[in-house]
N, CA, C and O atoms as a printed pandas DataFrame, in Angstrom:
     atom_number atom_name residue_name chain_id  residue_number  x_coord  y_coord  z_coord
0              1         N          MET        A               1  -74.757  200.503  -12.043
1              2        CA          MET        A               1  -73.843  198.740  -11.264
2              3         C          MET        A               1  -72.655  199.902  -11.671
3              4         O          MET        A               1  -72.406  200.454  -10.599
4              5         N          VAL        A               2  -72.187  200.244  -12.261
5              6        CA          VAL        A               2  -71.196  201.667  -12.764
6              7         C          VAL        A               2  -70.765  203.243  -12.077
7              8         O          VAL        A               2  -70.019  204.006  -11.463
8              9         N          THR        A               3  -72.099  202.875  -12.885
9             10        CA          THR        A               3  -71.869  204.710  -12.451
10            11         C          THR        A               3  -71.963  204.964  -10.538
11            12         O          THR        A               3  -72.427  206.099  -10.425
12            13         N          ARG        A               4  -71.733  204.423   -9.199
13            14        CA          ARG        A               4  -71.836  204.182   -8.073
14            15         C          ARG        A               4  -70.046  204.657   -8.131
15            16         O          ARG        A               4  -69.750  205.540   -7.327
16            17         N          PRO        A               5  -69.251  204.285   -8.747
17            18        CA          PRO        A               5  -67.997  203.599   -8.629
18            19         C          PRO        A               5  -66.829  205.325   -8.828
19            20         O          PRO        A               5  -65.947  205.971   -8.263
20            21         N          PHE        A               6  -67.749  205.296  -10.118
21            22        CA          PHE        A               6  -67.442  206.271  -10.962
22            23         C          PHE        A               6  -67.959  207.632  -10.224
23            24         O          PHE        A               6  -67.088  208.502  -10.220
24            25         N          LEU        A               7  -69.058  207.970   -9.662
25            26        CA          LEU        A               7  -69.605  209.000   -9.130
26            27         C          LEU        A               7  -68.496  209.026   -7.698
27            28         O          LEU        A               7  -67.823  210.011   -7.393
28            29         N          LEU        A               8  -68.504  208.002   -7.110
29            30        CA          LEU        A               8  -67.143  208.199   -6.193
30            31         C          LEU        A               8  -66.359  208.752   -6.692
31            32         O          LEU        A               8  -66.326  209.982   -6.651
32            33         N          MET        A               9  -65.532  208.080   -7.284
33            34        CA          MET        A               9  -63.826  208.619   -8.429
34            35         C          MET        A               9  -64.234  210.359   -8.229
35            36         O          MET        A               9  -63.610  211.151   -7.522
36            37         N          VAL        A              10  -65.506  210.676   -9.104
37            38        CA          VAL        A              10  -65.744  211.530   -9.085
38            39         C          VAL        A              10  -65.379  212.374   -8.029
39            40         O          VAL        A              10  -64.390  213.105   -7.974
40            41         N          ILE        A              11  -66.346  212.196   -7.116
41            42        CA          ILE        A              11  -66.577  213.665   -5.553
42            43         C          ILE        A              11  -64.947  213.722   -4.779
43            44         O          ILE        A              11  -64.398  214.685   -4.244
44            45         N          VAL        A              12  -64.364  212.058   -4.990
45            46        CA          VAL        A              12  -63.183  212.428   -4.550
46            47         C          VAL        A              12  -61.995  213.131   -5.046
47            48         O          VAL        A              12  -61.169  213.637   -4.286
48            49         N          ARG        A              13  -61.890  213.169   -6.738
49            50        CA          ARG        A              13  -61.108  214.194   -6.616
50            51         C          ARG        A              13  -61.853  215.572   -7.291
51            52         O          ARG        A              13  -61.323  216.173   -8.226
52            53         N          MET        A              14  -63.162  215.994   -6.689
53            54        CA          MET        A              14  -63.100  216.922   -6.862
54            55         C          MET        A              14  -62.976  217.352   -5.641
55            56         O          MET        A              14  -62.976  218.579   -5.546
56            57         N          GLN        A              15  -62.819  216.492   -4.227
57            58        CA          GLN        A              15  -62.357  216.759   -3.003
58            59         C          GLN        A              15  -61.350  217.303   -3.145
59            60         O          GLN        A              15  -61.053  218.359   -2.585
60            61         N          LEU        A              16  -60.562  216.606   -4.010
61            62        CA          LEU        A              16  -58.859  216.266   -3.568
62            63         C          LEU        A              16  -58.631  218.104   -4.521
63            64         O          LEU        A              16  -57.827  219.002   -4.270
64            65         N          GLY        A              17  -59.685  218.026   -5.563
65            66        CA          GLY        A              17  -59.377  219.340   -6.869
66            67         C          GLY        A              17  -59.162  220.767   -5.524
67            68         O          GLY        A              17  -58.260  221.553   -5.235
68            69         N          PHE        A              18  -60.769  220.434   -4.942
69            70        CA          PHE        A              18  -60.731  222.233   -3.663
70            71         C          PHE        A              18  -59.627  222.013   -3.292
71            72         O          PHE        A              18  -58.814  222.847   -3.690
72            73         N          LYS        A              19  -58.914  220.597   -2.194
73            74        CA          LYS        A              19  -58.107  221.417   -1.184
74            75         C          LYS        A              19  -56.411  220.966   -1.800
75            76         O          LYS        A              19  -55.441  220.634   -1.119
76            77         N          ASP        A              20  -56.525  221.123   -3.523
77            78        CA          ASP        A              20  -55.063  221.733   -3.281
78            79         C          ASP        A              20  -55.296  222.459   -4.512
79            80         O          ASP        A              20  -54.345  222.455   -5.294
80            81         N          MET        A              21  -56.540  223.201   -4.935
81            82        CA          MET        A              21  -57.055  224.554   -5.092
82            83         C          MET        A              21  -57.032  225.245   -3.782
83            84         O          MET        A              21  -56.542  226.371   -3.877
84            85         N          LYS        A              22  -57.460  224.875   -2.437
85            86        CA          LYS        A              22  -57.255  225.886   -1.429
86            87         C          LYS        A              22  -55.444  226.311   -0.575
87            88         O          LYS        A              22  -55.029  227.294    0.040
88            89         N          LEU        A              23  -54.739  224.801   -1.036
89            90        CA          LEU        A              23  -53.204  224.835   -1.117
90            91         C          LEU        A              23  -52.759  226.233   -1.247
91            92         O          LEU        A              23  -52.262  226.947   -0.376
92            93         N          ALA        A              24  -53.048  226.534   -2.612
93            94        CA          ALA        A              24  -52.737  226.626   -3.806
94            95         C          ALA        A              24  -52.882  228.581   -3.622
95            96         O          ALA        A              24  -52.013  229.450   -3.682
96            97         N          LEU        A              25  -54.289  228.657   -3.403
97            98        CA          LEU        A              25  -54.494  229.922   -2.602
98            99         C          LEU        A              25  -53.591  230.364   -1.503
99           100         O          LEU        A              25  -53.103  231.472   -1.280
100          101         N          ARG        A              26  -53.431  228.650   -0.544
101          102        CA          ARG        A              26  -52.874  229.685    0.454
102          103         C          ARG        A              26  -51.542  230.230    0.583
103          104         O          ARG        A              26  -50.978  230.912    1.440
104          105         N          VAL        A              27  -51.155  229.640   -0.711
105          106        CA          VAL        A              27  -49.203  229.192   -0.296
106          107         C          VAL        A              27  -48.505  230.049   -0.972
107          108         O          VAL        A              27  -47.322  230.189   -0.659
108          109         N          PRO        A              28  -49.193  231.009   -2.311
109          110        CA          PRO        A              28  -48.616  231.454   -2.885
110          111         C          PRO        A              28  -48.187  233.023   -2.557
111          112         O          PRO        A              28  -47.249  233.729   -2.925
112          113         N          LEU        A              29  -49.496  233.253   -1.558
113          114        CA          LEU        A              29  -50.047  235.061   -0.682
114          115         C          LEU        A              29  -48.864  235.054   -0.015
115          116         O          LEU        A              29  -48.067  235.988   -0.097
116          117         N          PRO        A              30  -48.697  234.155    0.588
117          118        CA          PRO        A              30  -47.624  235.061    2.400
118          119         C          PRO        A              30  -46.056  234.437    1.483
119          120         O          PRO        A              30  -45.032  234.385    2.163
120          121         N          LEU        A              31  -45.967  233.965   -0.141
121          122        CA          LEU        A              31  -44.458  234.585   -0.509
122          123         C          LEU        A              31  -44.170  235.136   -1.213
123          124         O          LEU        A              31  -43.008  235.308   -1.580
124          125         N          MET        A              32  -45.954  236.000   -2.006
125          126        CA          MET        A              32  -45.787  237.051   -3.223
126          127         C          MET        A              32  -45.754  238.164   -1.732
127          128         O          MET        A              32  -45.930  237.844   -0.556
128          129         N          PRO        A              33  -45.552  239.105   -2.138
129          130        CA          PRO        A              33  -44.795  240.531   -1.704
130          131         C          PRO        A              33  -46.061  241.423   -2.239
131          132         O          PRO        A              33  -46.031  242.650   -2.154
């Protein structure tokens, strides 16, 4: 019962982390020469 919301939070955090990583990789590349 407690593992389901925990897994959901972990999945959401992983997805947010992937989005942050993609943004971090996409933004600095054009800015850096």
